[in-house]
BAKOL-254935 format. One line per 5 residues: number of its first residue (from 1); for each residue x, y, z of C-alpha. Coordinates in steps of 0.05 Angstrom, whole numbers. Example, Ala and Ser with C-alpha at 12.3 -4.5 7.8 and 13.67 -1.06 7.14 Angstrom:
1 = 246/-90/156; 273/-21/143
//
This chain:
1 = -981/569/1471; -1015/537/1411; -971/476/1403; -1006/408/1408; -984/341/1435
6 = -1027/277/1433; -1083/320/1406; -1081/367/1467; -1060/439/1467; -1003/462/1512
11 = -1054/495/1558; -1094/430/1564; -1030/390/1578; -1011/439/1633; -1082/435/1660
16 = -1079/358/1660; -1012/359/1695; -1038/408/1747; -1095/359/1762; -1047/301/1771
21 = -1002/342/1817; -1061/369/1856; -1086/299/1869; -1015/277/1888; -1005/336/1934
26 = -1065/318/1977; -1042/247/1991; -972/244/2023; -992/278/2088; -1053/234/2095
31 = -1013/171/2083; -959/193/2132; -1010/205/2186; -1040/137/2174; -973/101/2173
36 = -940/135/2233; -1000/152/2276; -966/217/2293; -988/288/2275; -927/321/2305
41 = -911/386/2271; -976/385/2231; -1021/447/2233; -1095/430/2230; -1110/504/2220
46 = -1070/502/2155; -1109/440/2133; -1175/474/2148; -1153/536/2110; -1131/493/2052
51 = -1199/459/2049; -1233/527/2046; -1184/549/1992; -1200/488/1949; -1274/503/1954
56 = -1260/576/1936; -1217/557/1876; -1270/509/1852; -1322/564/1855; -1273/611/1820
61 = -1263/562/1764; -1338/553/1755; -1349/628/1755; -1294/641/1704; -1309/578/1662
66 = -1240/548/1673; -1250/472/1671; -1178/455/1691; -1181/502/1751; -1246/468/1773
71 = -1219/397/1768; -1150/413/1797; -1184/445/1857; -1240/395/1869; -1195/334/1863
76 = -1159/353/1927; -1220/364/1971; -1233/292/1994; -1161/277/2015; -1152/344/2048
81 = -1216/336/2088; -1194/265/2109; -1125/291/2130; -1157/345/2172; -1203/296/2207
86 = -1147/246/2220; -1099/299/2247; -1153/321/2296; -1166/250/2317; -1092/243/2331
91 = -1097/300/2381; -1083/364/2344; -1132/419/2360; -1160/469/2312; -1176/542/2325
96 = -1235/568/2286; -1206/638/2283; -1163/630/2221; -1210/585/2180; -1269/629/2199
101 = -1232/693/2179; -1209/663/2114; -1278/639/2094; -1308/706/2112; -1255/743/2071
106 = -1270/701/2010; -1345/712/2014; -1338/787/2026; -1288/794/1969; -1335/757/1921
111 = -1393/803/1942; -1351/866/1933; -1329/843/1864; -1401/830/1843; -1426/897/1869
116 = -1370/941/1843; -1348/901/1782; -1278/889/1810; -1231/829/1806; -1202/829/1876
121 = -1216/755/1883; -1158/741/1835; -1108/770/1884; -1143/743/1946; -1146/672/1918
126 = -1077/678/1889; -1052/689/1960; -1096/633/1987; -1035/588/1995; -1010/635/2049
131 = -1068/612/2092; -1040/541/2085; -966/558/2088; -965/609/2144; -996/566/2199
136 = -959/504/2173; -892/539/2173; -904/572/2240; -923/505/2271; -863/471/2240
141 = -813/523/2263; -842/526/2333; -850/450/2342; -794/410/2375; -815/351/2332
146 = -833/352/2258; -834/277/2247; -908/280/2229; -894/326/2169; -890/296/2100
151 = -833/328/2060; -863/301/1996; -923/345/2006; -880/407/2002; -839/382/1943
156 = -903/368/1905; -930/436/1924; -869/469/1892; -878/427/1829; -952/441/1827
161 = -941/515/1836; -891/516/1778; -943/484/1732; -998/530/1757; -953/590/1744
166 = -939/570/1672; -1012/552/1662; -1033/619/1691; -987/656/1642; -1014/617/1582
171 = -1087/618/1602; -1084/689/1629; -1105/670/1699; -1071/721/1744; -1093/685/1808
176 = -1052/624/1787; -990/667/1776; -995/697/1846; -1008/627/1874; -944/601/1842
181 = -898/653/1873; -927/646/1943; -929/570/1940; -856/561/1920; -834/610/1973
186 = -875/574/2027; -851/505/2006; -779/528/2010; -791/555/2080; -821/489/2107
191 = -771/444/2072; -714/485/2101; -742/470/2170; -744/396/2156; -676/388/2122
196 = -633/449/2134; -653/470/2204; -685/409/2236; -706/413/2309; -653/387/2357
201 = -674/323/2392; -685/329/2467; -633/293/2509; -666/244/2556; -622/220/2615
206 = -608/146/2613; -623/138/2538; -569/120/2489; -586/169/2433; -531/142/2388
211 = -569/76/2386; -633/109/2363; -649/106/2289; -643/170/2249; -708/204/2231
//
């Protein structure tokens, strides 16, 4: 991937695009929470896990001298943190079990890699999106109301993952390649809940449901 456009290499263009998508990905859910005042169907555990993942990816980029990985990770931290705080203010409760386990796993993996000269963190971080997708998808599929979920977040995640995957191939970042596969699969799972298998609205006696606006 040595071609150049506007003075930038293909790898740099992919890195720049990944930063733009990463910044975009962090915003739709925050804006939806602010506009609707509802966190229905939103998993705060997944948001906490995502925040930990972003910190982990930023450290990974610093340790491996990957500037685009650093920027693409760090750019999403403020909005993700704000979304987490707002969702909790709107009444969603967070369990410390999953975020605590995820943070501990990252730290232990980094220590093992340093001691034994391994690269397990590539696989562990590559699968980091599962810590965001799994609780989010579980909450979405169990919730009778997913009106608080932002579909755009999951569409952007799929786009971002595609770019990260191509970037990972060109820049030889295996963690990005694993991330791409897991992200696209997770996005498809949540979007199918929103559009293909939406929760059925509860029937309330005395309410004309035909007169209610479609969600």
